[in-house]
C-alpha positions as a printed Julia matrix, in Angstrom:
202×3 Matrix{Float64}:
   5.05   -2.7    12.23
   5.43   -3.41   15.62
   1.61   -2.94   15.89
   0.77   -6.32   13.9
   1.19   -9.45   15.52
   4.47  -11.34   15.52
   3.64  -14.03   12.94
   3.02  -11.26   10.18
   5.79   -8.64   10.6
   7.52   -9.83    8.04
   4.88  -10.62    5.64
   4.07   -7.29    6.11
   7.68   -5.54    5.63
   7.92   -7.83    2.15
   4.52   -6.16    0.56
   5.72   -2.89    1.46
   8.94   -4.11    0.08
   7.18   -4.66   -3.51
   5.24   -1.63   -2.94
   7.85    0.64   -2.63
  10.13   -1.6    -5.55
   7.41   -0.85   -7.8
   7.15    2.6    -7.03
  11.18    2.67   -8.09
  10.22    1.87  -11.34
   7.99    4.75  -12.07
  10.58    7.33  -10.19
  13.75    6.38  -12.37
  11.79    5.73  -15.26
  11.56    8.47  -18.21
  10.55    6.8   -21.1
   7.31    5.09  -20.51
   7.87    2.14  -22.83
  11.1     0.76  -20.92
   8.69    1.34  -17.82
   6.46   -1.25  -18.8
   9.01   -3.25  -19.88
  10.07   -2.77  -15.9
   6.59   -3.49  -15.41
   6.04   -6.69  -17.02
   9.12   -8.35  -15.13
   7.72   -7.52  -12.03
   4.37   -8.99  -13.19
   6.15  -12.07  -14.69
   8.16  -12.99  -11.35
   5.8   -12.42   -9.42
   3.28  -14.87  -11.06
   5.61  -17.08  -11.07
   6.6   -17.33   -7.74
   3.12  -19.61   -7.48
   4.94  -22.41   -9.82
   8.61  -22.34   -9.81
   9.29  -20.24   -6.48
  11.83  -17.01   -6.71
  14.41  -15.75   -8.66
  17.36  -14.35   -6.66
  15.98  -10.91   -5.84
  15.46  -10.38   -2.65
  11.91   -8.49   -2.54
  10.81  -11.79   -3.85
  12.8   -14.16   -1.92
  11.04  -12.2     1.29
   7.69  -12.46   -0.45
   8.14  -16.86   -1.14
   9.35  -16.86    2.71
   6.88  -14.76    4.3
   4.21  -13.72    2.27
   2.87  -16.71    0.9
   2.67  -19.48    3.73
  -0.1   -17.36    4.97
  -2.25  -17.49    2.28
  -1.24  -14.56   -0.47
  -0.4   -15.97   -4.34
   1.69  -14.61   -6.81
  -1.37  -14.07   -8.64
  -2.36  -11.41   -6.15
   1.08   -9.63   -5.87
   1.09   -9.02   -9.81
  -1.96   -7.24   -9.55
  -0.37   -4.47   -7.81
   2.06   -3.81  -10.77
  -1.32   -2.69  -12.24
  -1.73   -0.36  -10.08
   0.83    1.25  -11.17
   1.29    1.17  -14.52
  -1.5     3.38  -15.66
   0.67    6.35  -14.0
   3.24    5.68  -17.26
   1.26    7.82  -18.84
  -1.02   11.09  -18.7
  -2.67   10.87  -15.31
  -6.24   11.02  -15.55
  -9.51   10.23  -13.01
  -9.8     6.82  -14.3
  -5.9     6.4   -14.02
  -5.53    7.46  -10.48
  -8.58    5.49   -9.48
  -6.81    2.22  -10.9
  -3.8     3.27   -9.12
  -5.92    3.71   -5.64
  -7.74    0.19   -5.61
  -5.13   -1.31   -7.43
  -2.19   -0.3    -5.11
  -3.62    0.8    -2.16
  -6.46   -1.2    -2.02
  -4.61   -4.53   -2.79
  -1.63   -4.18   -0.49
  -3.77   -3.11    2.57
  -5.6    -6.3     1.62
  -2.9    -8.67    1.15
  -1.27   -7.01    4.35
  -4.89   -7.76    5.93
  -5.02  -11.08    5.1
  -1.0   -11.82    6.0
  -2.49  -10.19    9.6
  -5.65  -11.33   10.2
  -7.43   -8.47   10.92
 -11.3    -8.62   11.47
 -14.02   -8.54    8.28
 -15.1    -4.98    9.8
 -11.68   -3.56    9.48
 -11.71   -0.8     7.18
  -9.01   -2.24    4.7
 -10.31   -0.92    1.58
 -10.8     2.48    2.52
  -7.47    2.34    4.14
  -5.57    1.56    1.56
  -6.93    3.57   -1.15
  -7.18    6.64    0.8
  -3.61    5.53    1.66
  -2.58    5.4    -2.05
  -4.02    8.66   -2.96
  -2.7    10.73   -0.03
   0.85    9.34   -1.06
   0.89   10.54   -4.78
  -0.64   13.49   -3.63
   3.02   13.73   -1.83
   4.95   13.56   -4.78
   2.66   15.37   -7.39
   4.39   18.35   -9.22
   0.77   19.51  -10.55
  -0.66   21.79   -7.1
  -3.87   21.46   -8.53
  -4.44   17.48   -9.14
  -2.29   16.81   -5.79
  -5.17   19.34   -3.82
  -7.38   17.49   -5.68
  -6.28   13.96   -4.42
  -5.87   15.43   -1.2
  -9.08   16.01   -1.16
 -10.71   12.65   -1.74
  -7.62   11.08    0.52
  -9.05   13.11    3.16
 -12.58   11.96    2.82
 -11.44    7.53    2.37
  -9.23    7.88    5.35
 -11.91    9.93    7.16
 -14.39    7.1     6.84
 -11.47    4.56    8.0
 -10.75    6.77   11.14
 -14.28    6.25   12.07
 -14.42    3.15   12.74
 -12.75    0.57   15.62
  -9.81   -1.41   14.39
  -9.14   -4.97   15.84
  -6.24   -5.58   17.33
  -5.05   -7.64   13.99
  -5.51   -4.35   11.73
  -4.13   -1.51   14.12
  -0.91   -1.47   11.98
  -2.68   -0.84    8.95
  -5.02    1.87   11.34
  -1.53    3.09   12.34
  -0.8     3.85    9.05
  -3.94    5.3     8.1
  -3.81    8.11   10.78
  -0.15    8.72    9.82
  -1.41    9.2     6.12
  -4.46   11.36    7.34
  -1.95   13.99    9.54
   0.61   14.1     6.86
  -2.23   16.01    4.79
  -2.15   18.71    7.14
   1.65   18.98    6.84
   4.41   17.75    9.0
   4.05   15.62   12.04
   4.57   16.95   14.91
   6.72   14.96   17.73
   3.29   14.78   19.7
   1.51   12.66   17.18
   3.47    9.74   18.76
   1.31    9.67   21.73
  -1.98    9.84   19.38
  -0.86    6.53   17.39
   0.14    5.16   20.82
  -3.61    5.62   22.47
  -4.76    4.46   18.6
  -2.36    1.15   19.59
  -4.26    0.67   22.71
  -8.0     1.61   22.01
  -8.26    0.57   18.25
  -9.56    4.1    17.41
């Protein structure tokens, strides 16, 4: 978050806190129906931010205070719920595509809006690749995880080829980290790679 402009750091923290909260619904729910009910609560609460404000829930209050003033709507935030819901059932190609687009793509797009990234910053590929890499790391099916790593590698490689704008470098750094994690544990020397990226955007 320190790579992001000062004015947008709180918004980015709130957006990624929402992503964590939605992911926790799946991590702590065994019954798909219960998971759907919990996600439905988040969808309704997020959509309600545009009209009635936030209830007494820390993530929603942070989003109201930091993200909404930067042009992000509760309606757009609620789309992230749709990115997690497909994973409640059997995971197939369609559900993975939806997850990558509606979770990672939407999250990075909104974070880009908050940070004021340049139009040429590859937030779409970066966000989807980031989501696929994270999902692959949390799957118990080794064959499916391997397929997702391959897809994530392709998308993240494209995002790494371009020079990121100064305002986009927080998201670009997450792209580098996700790409490196696909190869195994990150070595301490990787901090030098991130420092170079922070200075140059590549």
